[in-house]
N, C-alpha and C positions, 0 to 999 in steps of 0.2 A: 596642318601639325609645323610644328617648329624644325630647324634644322636640330635643336636639343633633344627633341621627342625621337627624330629619325635616329639618331645617334644612339639613344639608350636604347630605342628596339632591338637596333642591331648588334645591342653589346649581349642584351639580355638573351638574342637568336644565338650569339656565340656562346655562351655562359650554357647554355642549352646545350647545344652539341654535343660541349666538352664534357659536361657531367653526364651525359646522356649514353657518351664512347664510352666512358668508365666502365673497367670490369665490376660484375653485382649491379648495376643498375636495372633495374627492371624493364627497361624500355631499352636495353643495351643492342638486344637482335637487331629490334626495329629500327635503330639508328645507323645500325651498320648499313643493314641493309641499301636504306635509304641513301648514305654516301657514297655507298657503292654504287649504284645507279646513277647517282651524279657526277662522279669520277669517271664512268664508262660516258655518259656524254661528251662529256671533255675531251676524253682519250679519243673517241669517233672523229671528234670536231677538229683536233689536233693532226691528224692522221691525214683530214679529207687536205686539211691545209698543206698537208707535204708532199701530196701525192706526188708531185715532181721528182722527190727523193726515192719514191718507191716501184717506182718502174711497175713491174709486172706483179705487184701486188695487188690483189683483189679479192672478195668475194669469204671463204672458210678463214684463211689467210691473214688477211687483214681483221677479220672480227677476233682474230685470235690475239693477235695484238694487242687490238685494242683493251680485250681480258684482261691481256697479262699485263698490260701497265696497270689498269685500275686496282687489279689486285695487287700489285706489287706497292703502288702508291697508297694504297688502304693498309696493309699492314707498316708503312712509313709512317701513317698519319696514327696509327693505334699507338705506336711504341712512343711517339715522340709528343703524346698531345701535352707535357708539361710545358716542352718548346712554344706553345702557342703565346703569344705576349700580348694578344688583343689589340695588336696596333694597325691591324685590317680587321675585315669580317673573316670570321674563320673558316666560310666556302672559301673566300679568296685566298688565304694561306694555305689550303687543301688543295684547291686545284692549282699552284705551282707542282705541287709532288707528284702530280699526273702528267703534267707539262713533261717535268725532265723525264720521269718514267719513257714518256713515248720517244723524247730527243733522244734517249740514250741507246732505245730500242731500234729505233730507225738509223742511228750512226752505226751500230753495230752490224745490222743486216745489210746498210750499204757498205762496208767495208769488207764483210763477209764475200757478199758476190758481186759485188763490183771492183776492178782495180781504181786509183785514183783516177785517170783519166776521163772516165767516166763521171764521176763525181762533177759537183756543181765547181770549178774551178775557178770561173769569174767569181765566187762569193770567199774565195780564202784569203786571207790576208797576205801581203806583198804577193798577189797572184804575179804567175809568170805571164809575160809577154810574147808569143814568139811569131815570128812574120809570119802576114798573112800569106797566105800561098806556100810555104816551105814546111809541107807537108814531114819530111824529114828530120828537120832539126825539130819541128815540133814531137815527134813519135820521142826521137831521143829526149829530150826536156822531160815528157809528161815520165818516161821511162824513168827517168834519174830523181824527179819527182817523189815517183812511188817508192824507188828506195831509202831515199832519205826520210820518208816518210815511215818507212818500216824500219827503218835503222831508230828513231826516238825511242824513249823509255817508256814502258806500258803508260805510267801516268802523263807523260807528257803529249801522247797520241790521245789518249783520252778527254785532256783538257784542248786540243787543239780540233780533235773532231769534234765534242758537243759545242765550244763555242764558233769555230769558224765551218763547220758546214751544217749547224742544226740552231742556230741560232738562240741555245741555250743563257739565260742569264746568268750571268757570273755569283749571284749572291745567292741563285738556286741550286747553282751547282760545288759553290763551295759548303752550302749546308747539305747537299743530297754525301760528298766526298767528306764527311766531317773537319774540313780545314775552315780556312777562312780567305778573304778577297786577295789578301798580299801573295800567300802560298798559292794562290789562281794566277795569281798574274807573275808569278815568280816562272811557274812550270810554261806559261805562254809565250811569255820573253823567252826561255831556254829552247822552247822547239821552236821560235823563230829563228833564235843564232843559229839553232843546227840546221835546221833547214838550209837557209843562206848558205852555212858552212860548206855544206856536203852537195850542194850546188853548183857553188863557186868551184870544189874541187875536182867535180864531174863535169866544170868547164861550161858551166849554165848559170851564170850569176843573175840572181834573181834583181830586176831593178824596182829603185822608190822603194827599198829596204830600210825603215827608219828601225 
């Protein structure tokens, strides 16, 4: 089979997904159920990949997170079928929604249950670099960082946590927040700037800050 034939098959498959998911189609119920099962598999995979950020979460609570992510992603997809432009497979496009939902739920879980010094600080942009062995200074720095992050606006914190802690692609985040890449970059820039200013004011300047 040629590449053009493969492309044509993928296009027809994507068109079939969109057509069958629309209200009124006789196979809509089956298509919705099939899509939700596919989204659920992706949700479990993403949660497994992010186990380090979930600490003690396991069993029924982990399953509940996966089901929540799959259901929320499904609702978003059904509401945005007209946004699908066929630039990729429909399933590839759809999976981005559940990846975002998992990322957002993991971020909210981590932020709600753990202070910033228990998160993966080495993954933060412009991360702190405390002196080895100086636990008091490190604790003071982390307390200042916690206060600085809490002082961000809700949108700045949402963008910063999604990108810095959960590797959410900027395009996916922009779509889910109904905004654009430039706005996301602006939120991230402002969050970093405010963090640097707050840390400097607290006597803990962040080094190597761009």
